[in-house]
C-alpha positions as CSV (number, residue, x, y, z in Angstrom):
1,M,0.0,0.0,0.0
2,R,2.9,2.3,0.7
3,P,6.0,2.9,-1.6
4,K,9.4,1.9,-0.2
5,I,12.8,3.3,0.3
6,Y,15.6,0.6,0.6
7,L,18.7,1.0,2.6
8,F,21.4,-1.1,1.2
9,G,24.8,-1.2,2.7
10,D,27.2,-2.6,5.3
11,S,27.0,-2.6,9.2
12,I,26.5,1.3,9.2
13,T,23.3,0.5,7.5
14,E,22.4,-2.6,9.4
15,D,22.8,-0.6,12.6
16,S,20.7,2.3,11.4
17,F,17.5,1.0,13.1
18,C,19.1,1.1,16.5
19,D,18.1,3.8,19.1
20,G,18.6,7.1,17.3
21,G,19.9,5.5,14.2
22,W,19.5,7.3,10.8
23,G,17.3,4.5,9.3
24,A,15.0,4.6,12.3
25,S,14.8,8.3,12.0
26,L,13.9,8.0,8.3
27,A,11.2,5.6,9.2
28,H,9.7,8.0,11.8
29,H,10.1,10.9,9.4
30,F,8.2,9.3,6.6
31,S,5.6,7.5,8.8
32,R,2.2,7.1,7.1
33,T,3.8,7.8,3.6
34,V,6.9,5.4,3.0
35,D,8.0,2.1,4.3
36,V,11.7,2.3,4.9
37,V,13.1,-1.2,4.4
38,L,16.6,-2.3,5.9
39,R,18.9,-4.2,3.7
40,G,22.2,-3.8,5.6
41,Y,24.8,-6.5,6.0
42,S,27.5,-6.2,8.6
43,G,31.1,-6.6,7.4
44,Y,30.1,-6.6,3.7
45,N,32.1,-4.9,1.0
46,T,31.0,-3.9,-2.5
47,R,32.3,-7.3,-3.9
48,W,30.1,-9.2,-1.6
49,G,27.2,-6.7,-2.0
50,L,27.4,-7.2,-5.8
51,K,27.4,-10.9,-5.4
52,V,24.1,-10.9,-3.5
53,L,22.2,-8.3,-5.3
54,E,19.9,-10.6,-7.2
55,R,19.0,-12.5,-3.8
56,V,18.4,-9.3,-1.9
57,F,16.4,-7.6,-4.6
58,P,14.8,-10.4,-6.6
59,E,12.9,-9.5,-9.8
60,A,9.1,-9.2,-9.3
61,E,7.0,-11.9,-10.7
62,G,4.3,-11.0,-13.3
63,G,4.1,-7.6,-14.7
64,G,4.1,-8.6,-18.4
65,D,4.0,-4.9,-19.4
66,G,7.6,-4.5,-18.1
67,V,6.5,-2.3,-15.2
68,D,7.7,-3.3,-11.7
69,A,4.8,-2.3,-9.4
70,D,7.2,-2.9,-6.4
71,A,9.8,-0.4,-7.6
72,P,10.9,1.6,-4.5
73,L,11.0,5.4,-4.6
74,A,14.7,5.5,-3.7
75,V,17.5,3.3,-2.7
76,T,20.5,4.4,-0.6
77,V,23.9,2.6,-1.5
78,F,26.3,2.9,1.5
79,F,29.4,0.9,1.1
80,G,33.1,1.5,1.3
81,A,34.1,1.3,4.9
82,N,35.1,-2.4,4.7
83,D,36.5,-2.0,1.1
84,A,38.9,0.4,2.6
85,C,40.4,-2.0,5.1
86,L,44.1,-2.1,4.4
87,P,45.4,-5.2,2.5
88,D,48.3,-5.7,5.0
89,R,46.4,-5.5,8.3
90,C,44.2,-7.7,10.3
91,S,41.0,-7.1,8.3
92,A,42.7,-7.8,4.9
93,F,40.0,-10.2,3.9
94,Q,37.6,-7.4,3.6
95,H,39.7,-5.2,1.5
96,V,38.7,-4.4,-2.0
97,P,41.2,-2.4,-4.3
98,V,39.8,1.2,-4.9
99,D,39.6,0.6,-8.7
100,E,37.6,-2.5,-8.2
101,Y,35.5,-0.6,-5.6
102,K,34.6,1.8,-8.3
103,R,33.7,-0.9,-10.8
104,N,31.6,-2.6,-8.2
105,L,29.7,0.6,-7.4
106,R,29.1,1.1,-11.2
107,S,27.7,-2.3,-11.3
108,I,25.4,-1.8,-8.3
109,V,24.1,1.5,-9.6
110,S,23.6,0.1,-13.1
111,F,21.7,-2.9,-11.6
112,F,19.2,-0.6,-9.9
113,K,18.9,1.7,-12.9
114,K,18.1,-1.3,-15.1
115,R,15.8,-3.0,-12.4
116,W,13.9,0.2,-11.5
117,P,14.5,3.1,-14.1
118,K,12.4,5.6,-12.2
119,T,13.9,4.8,-8.7
120,H,16.2,7.5,-7.2
121,I,19.6,6.2,-6.3
122,L,21.5,8.0,-3.5
123,L,25.2,7.1,-2.8
124,I,26.8,7.6,0.5
125,T,30.6,7.6,1.0
126,P,32.2,5.9,3.9
127,P,32.6,8.0,7.1
128,P,36.0,9.3,8.3
129,I,38.0,7.0,10.6
130,D,39.4,7.7,14.1
131,E,42.5,5.4,14.0
132,D,43.2,5.6,17.7
133,A,39.6,4.4,18.5
134,R,40.0,1.5,16.0
135,L,43.0,0.3,18.1
136,R,40.8,0.4,21.2
137,H,37.9,-1.4,19.6
138,P,39.4,-4.2,17.3
139,Y,36.9,-6.7,15.7
140,V,39.5,-9.4,15.2
141,E,42.7,-10.3,16.7
142,N,45.3,-7.6,15.8
143,P,48.8,-8.8,16.5
144,S,50.4,-5.8,14.6
145,N,48.7,-3.4,16.9
146,Q,48.0,-1.2,13.9
147,P,44.5,0.2,12.9
148,E,43.0,-2.0,10.1
149,R,41.7,1.2,8.5
150,T,43.0,4.7,8.2
151,N,41.3,7.9,7.5
152,E,43.4,8.6,4.5
153,S,42.4,5.3,2.9
154,A,38.7,6.0,3.7
155,G,39.1,9.3,2.0
156,N,40.3,7.8,-1.1
157,Y,37.3,5.5,-1.3
158,A,35.0,8.4,-0.5
159,K,36.5,10.3,-3.5
160,A,35.9,7.2,-5.6
161,C,32.3,7.1,-4.5
162,V,31.8,10.7,-5.3
163,A,33.4,10.2,-8.8
164,V,31.1,7.3,-9.6
165,A,28.1,9.4,-8.6
166,G,29.3,12.0,-11.0
167,E,29.5,9.5,-13.8
168,F,25.8,8.6,-13.4
169,G,24.6,12.0,-12.4
170,T,23.4,10.4,-9.1
171,P,23.1,12.4,-5.8
172,V,25.8,11.6,-3.3
173,I,26.5,12.3,0.3
174,D,30.2,12.9,0.9
175,L,30.0,11.8,4.4
176,W,33.8,11.6,4.8
177,T,34.1,15.4,4.1
178,K,30.8,16.5,5.9
179,M,31.5,14.8,9.1
180,Q,35.1,16.2,9.5
181,Q,33.6,19.7,9.3
182,F,32.5,19.2,13.0
183,P,35.4,20.1,15.4
184,D,35.0,17.0,17.7
185,W,33.7,14.5,15.1
186,K,36.0,11.7,16.5
187,N,34.3,11.7,19.9
188,A,30.8,13.1,19.0
189,H,30.1,11.3,15.8
190,L,31.8,7.9,16.0
191,S,31.3,5.3,18.7
192,D,34.3,3.1,18.0
193,G,36.2,5.1,15.3
194,L,34.0,3.8,12.6
195,H,30.3,3.3,13.5
196,L,28.0,6.2,14.2
197,T,26.7,7.6,17.4
198,Q,23.3,9.1,17.5
199,I,24.9,12.4,16.7
200,G,26.7,11.0,13.7
201,S,23.4,9.2,12.6
202,R,21.6,12.5,12.7
203,V,24.1,14.0,10.2
204,V,23.3,11.0,7.8
205,F,19.6,11.4,8.5
206,E,19.6,15.2,7.7
207,E,21.7,14.7,4.6
208,V,19.5,11.9,3.2
209,V,16.3,13.9,3.8
210,K,18.0,16.9,2.1
211,R,18.9,14.8,-0.9
212,L,15.4,13.2,-1.2
213,R,13.9,16.6,-0.9
214,D,16.0,17.7,-3.9
215,E,14.3,14.8,-5.7
216,D,10.9,16.1,-4.6
217,L,10.4,13.2,-2.2
218,T,9.1,14.9,0.9
219,T,6.4,14.5,3.6
220,E,4.7,17.2,1.9
221,T,4.5,15.8,-1.7
222,L,3.8,12.1,-0.7
223,P,0.3,11.1,0.1
224,V,-0.6,9.4,3.4
225,D,-2.1,5.8,2.9
226,L,-5.3,6.2,4.8
227,P,-7.5,9.0,6.2
228,L,-6.0,11.2,8.9
229,I,-7.9,11.5,12.1
230,S,-8.5,15.2,11.1
231,E,-10.3,14.0,8.0
232,I,-12.8,11.8,9.9
233,D,-16.1,13.3,10.5
234,P,-17.0,12.7,14.2
235,N,-20.7,12.5,13.1
236,D,-20.1,10.1,10.3
237,P,-16.8,8.4,10.8
238,M,-17.2,5.7,8.1
239,K,-17.6,8.2,5.3
240,A,-14.0,8.8,5.2
241,F,-13.3,5.1,4.5
242,Q,-15.6,5.1,1.5
243,Q,-13.5,7.5,-0.5
């Protein structure tokens, strides 16, 4: 009954429905107008994301006219934090070279454009990295005692994401740059040097809403799916449900 917005990405997307998360905030923001659907996969890089696209977003059955009635209004694509793991550090198995990262992003965007030509696609770059905090919060055994990610590497992948968005004329949130404009971003916006605090999630939420507004996807332009209480006549309540 309601259109959808899909959130596709890694753990920063998977965690987005936690308390104060950016996905939960989107669901609240668009309540009664859009279903915000979570498709986040912790630890995934673009190589793995590309591999599972058909399983995560299967082609709709029927629709012989070529129109997919289940096409979402928008899809966010938020990968890169794991691709940017360094190839000689403890999370090397997640590393994807930046050139392949760009190719994978192109393939992901092309998949959505072919599957749902009218769906708005929004790319989000990886966030900046607090390397000291990554040493305090390792995910795997780290015998080298070196951060598995660096802010410089994350910045290279962010630039690559922005470049791919430019190739397609697709909106993009340069989170790596945006977040570092805040003086205390390391402590205020990141919980473990990588994942987002509620303040960090607020930045993503506000940027997503802004980009969707640019595409004319707003609570003002999207219809609610059933009568509002203000539209129900106290003297004849059922009339509102006959329209």
